[in-house]
N, CA and C atoms as an extended XYZ file, in Angstrom:
381
Properties=species:S:1:pos:R:3:atomname:S:1:resname:S:1:resid:I:1 pbc="F F F"
N       -61.631      -48.792      -20.248 N   UNK     1
C       -61.918      -47.951      -19.666 CA  UNK     1
C       -61.374      -49.109      -18.292 C   UNK     1
N       -60.771      -49.050      -17.381 N   UNK     2
C       -60.509      -49.693      -16.217 CA  UNK     2
C       -60.968      -48.889      -15.171 C   UNK     2
N       -61.813      -49.455      -14.398 N   UNK     3
C       -61.913      -48.855      -12.769 CA  UNK     3
C       -61.207      -49.670      -11.671 C   UNK     3
N       -60.689      -49.053      -11.124 N   UNK     4
C       -59.860      -50.119       -9.763 CA  UNK     4
C       -60.721      -49.185       -8.644 C   UNK     4
N       -60.752      -49.993       -8.065 N   UNK     5
C       -61.753      -49.825       -6.436 CA  UNK     5
C       -61.054      -50.446       -5.198 C   UNK     5
N       -60.170      -49.775       -4.398 N   UNK     6
C       -59.419      -50.926       -3.388 CA  UNK     6
C       -60.348      -50.316       -2.027 C   UNK     6
N       -60.442      -51.436       -1.068 N   UNK     7
C       -61.058      -51.671       -0.266 CA  UNK     7
C       -59.626      -52.158        1.197 C   UNK     7
N       -60.564      -52.055        2.171 N   UNK     8
C       -59.612      -53.093        3.492 CA  UNK     8
C       -58.755      -52.197        4.207 C   UNK     8
N       -58.298      -50.920        3.633 N   UNK     9
C       -56.936      -50.657        4.617 CA  UNK     9
C       -57.815      -50.534        5.876 C   UNK     9
N       -56.837      -49.818        6.773 N   UNK    10
C       -57.658      -49.352        8.364 CA  UNK    10
C       -56.559      -49.000        9.303 C   UNK    10
N       -56.511      -49.071       10.391 N   UNK    11
C       -55.673      -49.039       11.694 CA  UNK    11
C       -55.641      -50.421       12.230 C   UNK    11
N       -54.169      -50.827       12.399 N   UNK    12
C       -53.929      -52.019       12.945 CA  UNK    12
C       -52.553      -51.985       13.810 C   UNK    12
N       -52.581      -52.467       14.966 N   UNK    13
C       -51.326      -52.616       15.817 CA  UNK    13
C       -50.418      -53.391       15.058 C   UNK    13
N       -49.287      -52.787       14.779 N   UNK    14
C       -48.042      -53.941       14.633 CA  UNK    14
C       -47.984      -54.959       15.615 C   UNK    14
N       -47.783      -55.890       14.431 N   UNK    15
C       -47.866      -57.212       14.099 CA  UNK    15
C       -48.990      -57.961       13.940 C   UNK    15
N       -50.054      -57.195       13.601 N   UNK    16
C       -51.701      -57.296       13.024 CA  UNK    16
C       -51.275      -57.381       11.558 C   UNK    16
N       -52.365      -58.233       11.215 N   UNK    17
C       -52.803      -58.193        9.700 CA  UNK    17
C       -54.475      -57.739        9.280 C   UNK    17
N       -53.968      -56.712        7.956 N   UNK    18
C       -55.134      -56.584        6.635 CA  UNK    18
C       -55.188      -57.127        5.227 C   UNK    18
N       -55.933      -57.326        4.888 N   UNK    19
C       -56.401      -57.231        3.547 CA  UNK    19
C       -56.763      -56.638        2.521 C   UNK    19
N       -56.161      -56.050        1.702 N   UNK    20
C       -56.344      -55.245        0.914 CA  UNK    20
C       -57.314      -56.006       -0.368 C   UNK    20
N       -58.282      -55.545       -1.312 N   UNK    21
C       -58.829      -55.649       -1.877 CA  UNK    21
C       -58.646      -54.754       -2.714 C   UNK    21
N       -58.755      -55.274       -4.166 N   UNK    22
C       -58.528      -54.294       -5.220 CA  UNK    22
C       -59.912      -54.888       -6.666 C   UNK    22
N       -60.915      -54.021       -6.700 N   UNK    23
C       -62.417      -54.811       -7.156 CA  UNK    23
C       -61.963      -53.673       -8.505 C   UNK    23
N       -61.960      -54.697       -9.655 N   UNK    24
C       -61.777      -54.171      -11.183 CA  UNK    24
C       -63.192      -54.361      -11.743 C   UNK    24
N       -63.741      -53.483      -12.689 N   UNK    25
C       -64.762      -53.030      -13.326 CA  UNK    25
C       -64.984      -53.570      -15.369 C   UNK    25
N       -63.197      -54.033      -15.009 N   UNK    26
C       -62.938      -54.629      -16.470 CA  UNK    26
C       -63.790      -56.420      -16.700 C   UNK    26
N       -64.236      -56.335      -17.655 N   UNK    27
C       -64.386      -57.589      -17.829 CA  UNK    27
C       -63.079      -58.376      -18.568 C   UNK    27
N       -62.452      -58.083      -19.308 N   UNK    28
C       -61.257      -58.440      -19.682 CA  UNK    28
C       -60.337      -58.987      -18.558 C   UNK    28
N       -60.430      -59.052      -17.293 N   UNK    29
C       -60.078      -59.053      -15.674 CA  UNK    29
C       -58.482      -59.966      -16.039 C   UNK    29
N       -59.067      -60.950      -16.604 N   UNK    30
C       -57.974      -61.564      -16.629 CA  UNK    30
C       -56.943      -61.541      -17.294 C   UNK    30
N       -56.608      -60.219      -18.418 N   UNK    31
C       -55.670      -60.406      -19.367 CA  UNK    31
C       -54.929      -59.287      -18.219 C   UNK    31
N       -54.747      -58.321      -17.885 N   UNK    32
C       -54.172      -57.726      -16.711 CA  UNK    32
C       -53.355      -58.246      -16.065 C   UNK    32
N       -52.046      -57.461      -16.136 N   UNK    33
C       -51.286      -57.687      -15.052 CA  UNK    33
C       -51.544      -56.426      -14.004 C   UNK    33
N       -51.799      -56.910      -12.593 N   UNK    34
C       -52.027      -56.108      -11.456 CA  UNK    34
C       -50.774      -55.888      -10.302 C   UNK    34
N       -50.671      -54.689      -10.268 N   UNK    35
C       -49.520      -54.492       -8.693 CA  UNK    35
C       -50.300      -53.367       -7.904 C   UNK    35
N       -49.454      -53.713       -7.019 N   UNK    36
C       -50.184      -52.691       -5.513 CA  UNK    36
C       -48.734      -51.375       -5.608 C   UNK    36
N       -48.619      -50.220       -5.314 N   UNK    37
C       -47.887      -49.586       -4.750 CA  UNK    37
C       -48.126      -48.808       -3.163 C   UNK    37
N       -47.113      -47.978       -3.078 N   UNK    38
C       -47.942      -47.278       -1.548 CA  UNK    38
C       -47.120      -46.004       -1.411 C   UNK    38
N       -47.886      -45.322       -0.764 N   UNK    39
C       -47.064      -43.962       -0.363 CA  UNK    39
C       -47.283      -43.175        0.645 C   UNK    39
N       -46.469      -43.303        1.207 N   UNK    40
C       -46.037      -42.428        2.931 CA  UNK    40
C       -46.199      -40.992        2.939 C   UNK    40
N       -46.353      -40.159        3.343 N   UNK    41
C       -46.782      -38.803        3.695 CA  UNK    41
C       -45.072      -38.425        3.372 C   UNK    41
N       -44.788      -37.598        2.803 N   UNK    42
C       -43.616      -37.043        1.977 CA  UNK    42
C       -42.522      -37.846        1.315 C   UNK    42
N       -42.922      -38.548        0.917 N   UNK    43
C       -41.985      -39.797        0.390 CA  UNK    43
C       -42.636      -40.165       -0.775 C   UNK    43
N       -41.923      -40.586       -1.875 N   UNK    44
C       -42.604      -41.123       -2.971 CA  UNK    44
C       -43.157      -42.561       -3.305 C   UNK    44
N       -44.268      -42.453       -4.693 N   UNK    45
C       -44.817      -43.921       -4.323 CA  UNK    45
C       -43.662      -44.851       -4.897 C   UNK    45
N       -43.716      -45.810       -4.204 N   UNK    46
C       -43.207      -47.405       -4.086 CA  UNK    46
C       -43.850      -48.270       -4.387 C   UNK    46
N       -43.099      -49.579       -5.588 N   UNK    47
C       -43.686      -50.728       -5.187 CA  UNK    47
C       -43.768      -51.218       -4.446 C   UNK    47
N       -44.573      -52.299       -4.120 N   UNK    48
C       -45.098      -53.314       -3.336 CA  UNK    48
C       -45.265      -54.813       -3.466 C   UNK    48
N       -45.703      -55.143       -4.992 N   UNK    49
C       -46.098      -55.840       -5.423 CA  UNK    49
C       -46.693      -55.894       -6.848 C   UNK    49
N       -46.391      -57.181       -7.593 N   UNK    50
C       -46.854      -57.467       -8.754 CA  UNK    50
C       -47.577      -59.135       -8.892 C   UNK    50
N       -48.673      -58.649       -9.783 N   UNK    51
C       -48.639      -60.729      -10.267 CA  UNK    51
C       -48.967      -60.374      -11.869 C   UNK    51
N       -48.730      -61.326      -12.402 N   UNK    52
C       -48.649      -60.993      -13.738 CA  UNK    52
C       -50.494      -61.880      -14.363 C   UNK    52
N       -50.886      -61.656      -15.403 N   UNK    53
C       -52.086      -62.104      -15.919 CA  UNK    53
C       -52.218      -63.120      -16.267 C   UNK    53
N       -53.698      -63.156      -16.384 N   UNK    54
C       -54.350      -64.932      -15.830 CA  UNK    54
C       -54.024      -65.660      -14.772 C   UNK    54
N       -53.021      -66.766      -14.484 N   UNK    55
C       -53.116      -67.491      -13.786 CA  UNK    55
C       -52.543      -66.590      -12.522 C   UNK    55
N       -51.717      -65.724      -13.309 N   UNK    56
C       -50.773      -65.148      -11.898 CA  UNK    56
C       -50.153      -65.900      -11.114 C   UNK    56
N       -49.069      -66.626      -12.371 N   UNK    57
C       -48.110      -67.738      -11.732 CA  UNK    57
C       -46.674      -67.361      -11.463 C   UNK    57
N       -46.795      -66.006      -11.634 N   UNK    58
C       -45.711      -64.992      -11.365 CA  UNK    58
C       -45.734      -64.020      -10.540 C   UNK    58
N       -45.590      -63.806       -9.886 N   UNK    59
C       -45.577      -62.724       -8.354 CA  UNK    59
C       -43.599      -62.009       -7.872 C   UNK    59
N       -44.219      -61.022       -7.725 N   UNK    60
C       -42.568      -60.449       -7.164 CA  UNK    60
C       -42.861      -59.236       -6.475 C   UNK    60
N       -42.374      -58.674       -5.311 N   UNK    61
C       -42.429      -57.874       -4.163 CA  UNK    61
C       -41.115      -57.206       -3.911 C   UNK    61
N       -41.665      -56.157       -2.742 N   UNK    62
C       -40.359      -55.344       -2.661 CA  UNK    62
C       -40.090      -55.713       -1.837 C   UNK    62
N       -38.532      -55.691       -1.459 N   UNK    63
C       -37.496      -56.453       -0.181 CA  UNK    63
C       -38.101      -55.899        0.927 C   UNK    63
N       -38.528      -55.016        1.448 N   UNK    64
C       -39.341      -54.588        2.516 CA  UNK    64
C       -40.725      -55.498        2.694 C   UNK    64
N       -41.374      -56.100        2.202 N   UNK    65
C       -42.132      -56.718        2.346 CA  UNK    65
C       -42.652      -58.029        1.931 C   UNK    65
N       -40.887      -58.491        1.567 N   UNK    66
C       -40.920      -59.867        0.834 CA  UNK    66
C       -41.074      -60.468        2.533 C   UNK    66
N       -42.008      -62.489        2.085 N   UNK    67
C       -42.111      -62.955        3.523 CA  UNK    67
C       -43.197      -62.585        4.364 C   UNK    67
N       -43.581      -61.172        4.141 N   UNK    68
C       -44.678      -60.905        4.934 CA  UNK    68
C       -46.395      -60.401        4.171 C   UNK    68
N       -46.009      -59.925        2.853 N   UNK    69
C       -47.125      -59.582        1.767 CA  UNK    69
C       -47.307      -60.607        0.935 C   UNK    69
N       -48.287      -61.110        0.468 N   UNK    70
C       -48.797      -61.936       -0.759 CA  UNK    70
C       -50.173      -61.146       -1.212 C   UNK    70
N       -49.461      -60.938       -2.434 N   UNK    71
C       -50.289      -60.744       -3.845 CA  UNK    71
C       -51.013      -62.161       -4.111 C   UNK    71
N       -52.441      -61.823       -4.492 N   UNK    72
C       -52.732      -62.938       -5.424 CA  UNK    72
C       -54.011      -62.491       -5.917 C   UNK    72
N       -54.519      -62.900       -6.717 N   UNK    73
C       -55.715      -62.840       -7.846 CA  UNK    73
C       -57.174      -63.819       -7.802 C   UNK    73
N       -57.793      -63.157       -8.064 N   UNK    74
C       -59.601      -63.753       -8.124 CA  UNK    74
C       -60.544      -63.674       -9.357 C   UNK    74
N       -59.789      -64.413      -10.782 N   UNK    75
C       -60.606      -63.794      -12.095 CA  UNK    75
C       -61.960      -64.090      -12.546 C   UNK    75
N       -62.861      -64.950      -11.512 N   UNK    76
C       -63.744      -65.126      -11.415 CA  UNK    76
C       -64.155      -64.027      -10.398 C   UNK    76
N       -64.100      -63.122       -9.327 N   UNK    77
C       -64.454      -62.247       -9.198 CA  UNK    77
C       -63.970      -60.794       -9.519 C   UNK    77
N       -62.982      -60.465      -10.595 N   UNK    78
C       -62.417      -59.772      -10.768 CA  UNK    78
C       -61.808      -58.451      -10.030 C   UNK    78
N       -60.982      -59.558       -8.926 N   UNK    79
C       -60.529      -59.152       -7.539 CA  UNK    79
C       -59.230      -59.681       -7.582 C   UNK    79
N       -57.732      -58.347       -6.833 N   UNK    80
C       -56.718      -58.622       -6.477 CA  UNK    80
C       -56.968      -58.470       -5.327 C   UNK    80
N       -56.385      -59.256       -4.168 N   UNK    81
C       -56.101      -58.916       -3.461 CA  UNK    81
C       -54.033      -58.615       -2.483 C   UNK    81
N       -54.212      -58.029       -1.550 N   UNK    82
C       -52.632      -57.985       -0.684 CA  UNK    82
C       -52.905      -59.055        0.401 C   UNK    82
N       -52.706      -59.596        0.933 N   UNK    83
C       -52.622      -60.171        2.072 CA  UNK    83
C       -51.110      -59.517        3.114 C   UNK    83
N       -51.386      -58.925        4.151 N   UNK    84
C       -50.675      -57.942        4.808 CA  UNK    84
C       -50.610      -58.497        6.344 C   UNK    84
N       -48.897      -59.098        6.162 N   UNK    85
C       -49.297      -59.930        7.934 CA  UNK    85
C       -48.000      -59.064        8.369 C   UNK    85
N       -48.090      -59.658        9.371 N   UNK    86
C       -46.594      -58.655       10.933 CA  UNK    86
C       -46.456      -57.538       10.396 C   UNK    86
N       -47.252      -56.843       10.281 N   UNK    87
C       -47.515      -55.009        9.697 CA  UNK    87
C       -46.579      -54.600       11.339 C   UNK    87
N       -46.034      -53.687       10.152 N   UNK    88
C       -44.672      -52.499       11.165 CA  UNK    88
C       -45.175      -51.290       10.699 C   UNK    88
N       -44.958      -50.176       11.624 N   UNK    89
C       -44.993      -48.907       11.746 CA  UNK    89
C       -44.948      -48.625       10.579 C   UNK    89
N       -43.730      -49.279        9.542 N   UNK    90
C       -43.229      -48.065        8.499 CA  UNK    90
C       -43.933      -48.851        7.451 C   UNK    90
N       -44.989      -49.357        7.459 N   UNK    91
C       -45.566      -49.873        6.145 CA  UNK    91
C       -46.935      -48.937        5.980 C   UNK    91
N       -47.115      -48.192        7.223 N   UNK    92
C       -48.266      -47.097        6.984 CA  UNK    92
C       -48.295      -46.260        5.894 C   UNK    92
N       -49.206      -45.848        5.329 N   UNK    93
C       -49.023      -45.548        3.900 CA  UNK    93
C       -50.354      -45.579        3.086 C   UNK    93
N       -50.860      -45.146        1.769 N   UNK    94
C       -51.731      -45.121        1.613 CA  UNK    94
C       -51.725      -46.123        0.368 C   UNK    94
N       -52.176      -47.073        0.106 N   UNK    95
C       -51.980      -48.398       -0.679 CA  UNK    95
C       -52.764      -48.194       -1.779 C   UNK    95
N       -51.723      -48.903       -3.170 N   UNK    96
C       -52.849      -48.256       -4.542 CA  UNK    96
C       -52.836      -49.671       -5.180 C   UNK    96
N       -54.002      -49.615       -6.061 N   UNK    97
C       -53.898      -50.894       -6.947 CA  UNK    97
C       -53.706      -50.232       -7.940 C   UNK    97
N       -53.096      -50.886       -9.055 N   UNK    98
C       -52.285      -50.380      -10.717 CA  UNK    98
C       -53.191      -51.450      -11.598 C   UNK    98
N       -53.318      -50.849      -12.822 N   UNK    99
C       -53.557      -51.979      -13.580 CA  UNK    99
C       -53.003      -52.156      -15.127 C   UNK    99
N       -51.775      -52.826      -15.950 N   UNK   100
C       -51.594      -52.709      -17.359 CA  UNK   100
C       -52.028      -53.912      -17.531 C   UNK   100
N       -52.177      -53.607      -19.338 N   UNK   101
C       -52.701      -54.466      -20.832 CA  UNK   101
C       -50.420      -54.929      -20.716 C   UNK   101
N       -49.636      -54.447      -20.505 N   UNK   102
C       -48.718      -55.163      -21.171 CA  UNK   102
C       -47.606      -55.223      -19.964 C   UNK   102
N       -46.734      -56.184      -20.147 N   UNK   103
C       -45.593      -56.383      -19.481 CA  UNK   103
C       -44.723      -55.872      -19.809 C   UNK   103
N       -43.699      -54.784      -18.903 N   UNK   104
C       -43.200      -53.515      -19.940 CA  UNK   104
C       -41.400      -54.512      -19.113 C   UNK   104
N       -40.064      -53.689      -19.321 N   UNK   105
C       -39.284      -53.953      -18.815 CA  UNK   105
C       -38.791      -53.787      -17.740 C   UNK   105
N       -39.565      -53.236      -16.840 N   UNK   106
C       -39.427      -52.721      -15.180 CA  UNK   106
C       -39.908      -54.314      -14.485 C   UNK   106
N       -40.784      -55.129      -15.762 N   UNK   107
C       -41.189      -56.037      -15.050 CA  UNK   107
C       -42.695      -55.739      -13.427 C   UNK   107
N       -43.301      -54.455      -14.168 N   UNK   108
C       -44.303      -54.359      -13.047 CA  UNK   108
C       -43.722      -53.701      -11.895 C   UNK   108
N       -42.800      -53.122      -11.532 N   UNK   109
C       -41.961      -52.513      -10.751 CA  UNK   109
C       -42.163      -51.164      -10.608 C   UNK   109
N       -42.374      -50.149      -12.055 N   UNK   110
C       -42.304      -49.424      -12.223 CA  UNK   110
C       -43.804      -48.540      -12.228 C   UNK   110
N       -44.393      -47.497      -11.870 N   UNK   111
C       -45.349      -47.246      -11.844 CA  UNK   111
C       -45.823      -46.152      -12.908 C   UNK   111
N       -44.421      -46.432      -13.529 N   UNK   112
C       -45.222      -45.175      -14.949 CA  UNK   112
C       -45.369      -46.467      -15.466 C   UNK   112
N       -45.377      -47.554      -15.869 N   UNK   113
C       -45.623      -48.614      -16.696 CA  UNK   113
C       -47.231      -49.222      -16.683 C   UNK   113
N       -47.551      -48.925      -15.874 N   UNK   114
C       -49.521      -48.549      -15.320 CA  UNK   114
C       -50.405      -47.415      -16.017 C   UNK   114
N       -50.747      -48.505      -16.288 N   UNK   115
C       -52.199      -47.543      -17.150 CA  UNK   115
C       -53.319      -47.061      -16.088 C   UNK   115
N       -53.932      -48.004      -15.337 N   UNK   116
C       -55.194      -47.709      -14.856 CA  UNK   116
C       -54.636      -47.828      -12.999 C   UNK   116
N       -55.154      -47.136      -12.664 N   UNK   117
C       -55.234      -46.678      -10.471 CA  UNK   117
C       -56.440      -46.589      -10.479 C   UNK   117
N       -56.257      -47.110       -8.816 N   UNK   118
C       -57.663      -46.624       -8.270 CA  UNK   118
C       -57.063      -45.572       -7.196 C   UNK   118
N       -58.208      -45.350       -5.961 N   UNK   119
C       -57.882      -43.797       -5.294 CA  UNK   119
C       -57.072      -43.988       -3.946 C   UNK   119
N       -57.094      -45.280       -3.814 N   UNK   120
C       -56.176      -45.560       -2.904 CA  UNK   120
C       -56.887      -45.938       -1.656 C   UNK   120
N       -56.111      -46.638       -0.652 N   UNK   121
C       -56.950      -46.890        1.022 CA  UNK   121
C       -55.945      -46.805        1.579 C   UNK   121
N       -56.210      -46.250        2.988 N   UNK   122
C       -55.121      -45.474        4.156 CA  UNK   122
C       -55.160      -47.025        4.981 C   UNK   122
N       -53.655      -47.396        5.120 N   UNK   123
C       -53.485      -48.346        6.393 CA  UNK   123
C       -52.208      -47.227        7.537 C   UNK   123
N       -52.734      -47.590        8.323 N   UNK   124
C       -52.128      -47.059        9.114 CA  UNK   124
C       -51.741      -47.873       10.110 C   UNK   124
N       -50.418      -47.885       10.628 N   UNK   125
C       -50.056      -49.340       11.635 CA  UNK   125
C       -49.483      -48.500       12.450 C   UNK   125
N       -50.302      -48.796       14.262 N   UNK   126
C       -49.426      -48.451       14.826 CA  UNK   126
C       -48.396      -48.891       15.994 C   UNK   126
N       -47.327      -48.344       16.969 N   UNK   127
C       -46.348      -49.619       17.455 CA  UNK   127
C       -46.970      -49.507       18.863 C   UNK   127
């Protein structure tokens, strides 16, 4: 059982930056694929970014955040990060970290492919 705890959310002005962290309890952290998802009020949860296991050689992003967000991992610290730059009001949402030991056909883009979820952290971008 992997426990995930997100942190780093908050209120920021448009154009600003935030770095989200996702700390995992699992000792075999390196074997997990990690994804970030977000859910705005009244909307479905949507894919933001994914990073593969071990060295995280492969990353992928939603078109809406490509070029602004960066996902990374530090296996020594059991932590995954989401660096968010040039934030826009439409980035406002609860952001969730998720983990799976499998690399499914969705290549990490579908929430249903993940086994473990954090509680979420609120990101609010003011205009």
